[in-house]
N, C-alpha and C positions, 0 to 999 in steps of 0.2 A: 670803373665805377664800383664803389663798394655797395653789396647787396645788402638789403634790408634783412634784420633778423627775423625770419618767419615766425619764431615763437613768440618774440616780443609783439609784432605787428598782429598776430591773432588774439593774442592777450588784450590788447589795446581797443581792437574792434569789437571782441566779444563781450568785455566787461559792460561796456555801455547798453548794449543790446541787451544783455541779461537784466540789468537795473531797469530797462525801459518796460521788458515784458513782466518783471515782477511788479512794478508799478501799476500796470495795466492790469495784471491778474488781481492785485489786491483792490484797485479802484472798482473792478468789475465784481468783486466777492466771490471769486472762483479759487478752489484748491484742487489739486491734482494729487491722485493717489495711483501713480502709473510702476509698473515694475515689481519686482519683488519687495514683500514688506517686513523690514527688520527694525531694531532698535532705532538706528538712525533716520530712516524715513520716518519712524512714529513720531520720533522727537520733532522733527521739522513740520509735520503735519499737524501735531497738537499745538506748535508755537504758533503757527499761521491761524488755525481755528481761534485761539484765545485771542490774538491779536485783532481779528476781525469781530469776534464777540465783543470786545471792549471798545472797537471803534463805532460799531452801529447795532441796534436789535433786528436790523433786516435780514432776510434770509441769506444764506451761504449756500452757493453750489459746489457740490463736492463731487468731480468727476473720478470715476474709479474704473481702471482697466488693469488688472494685477492677477496672477496666477495664484497668490497667496503669498506664504512665507512663513514667519515665525508665529505661531498662536498667539503668545503674551503681548507681542507688538501689535497685532490687530486688535486684543483686547483692550490695549491703552486707548488706540484710535477710536474704538467702539465706546469705551466710557468716557472720553473727553467730548465726544459728539453728544452724548446724553446729558454731560455735567453743564455744558456753555447754555446760556439763556436763548441766543440767537437760533431760530429753526434753521434745519439742514435739508435742503434738497439732494438727495442721492442719486447721481446718475451713471448708470452702468453703461459701458461702452466697451466693445472688443471681448474681453472675456473678464469675467467675475469668478474667482475660483477660491476654494478652501477658506483661509483666513480673511481674505478679501469680501467674501460672502458674509462672514460673520460681521465685519464692521459695516458691511453695506445695510445689514438688518439692523442698525442702531436707531433708524428713524422709523416713524410711524408709515404703514402702507401706502397713504395718502401722497406721501413725500418720496416714495421709492419709484424711480424711473429708469428706464434704459432705452438705447437706441435701437433701432430695428435688428441690426445684425449681431447683438450681444448674445453670448452664451454664458451659462451659469454652471459652475460645478459645486455639488455639496458631496462631503465625505466626511468619514471620521479622522481623527488626527493620527499620525505615524510617528514611529520613533525608533531609534536604531541604537539602545543604550548597550553599552558593554561593562566588563568589568566583574566585580564579585557578584555570586549568585544572588545576594541579599539586596545590592544596588540594582540588578536588573528587575527584582520583584517589585522594588519601590517604584521604578521608573514606568513599569506595567501599570500599576494600580494609578499612578498619576494620569497616564493615557486613558484609562478607563473613564476617571473621573472628567477628564477633558471631553471625553465623547459625549458622556450625559449632559455636560453642561451646554456644548455645541447642540445637541439635540433638544434641550430643552429651550433654548434661545429661538431655535429654527420652528419650534411646535408653537412657542409664545407668537412669533411674529407672523406666522403662516395660518394659524388656526388648525393646523394638522395635528391628529392625535400624536402624543409621544411615541407610542409605540409604533405607528406608522413611520415616523420621522427615523428613528432608532433602526429600523428594517431598511430604510432608502438609504441611509449613510453607510449601511454595511460595506458596499463596495461604491466606486465613483458613479455618480449619478449627474450626467449632462443635461442641462434643459436649454432649449432655445428660449427667445424672449418670449413668444406665445405660451410656451409650456412653463415658463416661470411665472407668468400671469394666472396660469390655472393652478399652480402650485401654491401660488400665494407669495411668492417672494417679491414680486413686482407689482406696483400699482397700475402704471400705465406706461406703454410704449409712446416714445416722443420722436418727432422729426425735427423739431424747432425749439429753441430756448423760449420762445413766447407761450409755450405749453405748460412751462413749469408754474407750480403755485408760488403765489407771492403773498 
């Protein structure tokens, strides 16, 4: 008896399931940012946010569990969140680090939530430029500019003085959910979806 092609079988069963999950996520107005942030994930998240914004003016829930990634890709998501009309509930879970923390801060504090075991990481951007000395100097200047921009965003959204933030991000700074509330990153710890603002 001929055995079924496992690749074909898995594809035919996976596609309808993915379509079903996509439809359910859209209907529940939920977008997920999981894993590394890059230009591809940023484009996908931006597309979903714009589609949901066009669909209705009601809140969108954005779940974030990411170590960060490409800063400018995080910037793109941050700016799209602020660009659309529909309010966004930001929900941190797992861990929210680096560029993910930057996009997490795109919404007002009263719409920034996290689950109880979430950890946050703030730090300055890093770079590894090579090449001619003049190019390395240019990259170093750009990292300094990015560091100041990140610090200004954290300062604005937490209420912390800029000098304090610049000192805090000099090295990796990890924060528990409770510490993130105290720092001003998070508005509230939640255990259930019913606790989100509508």
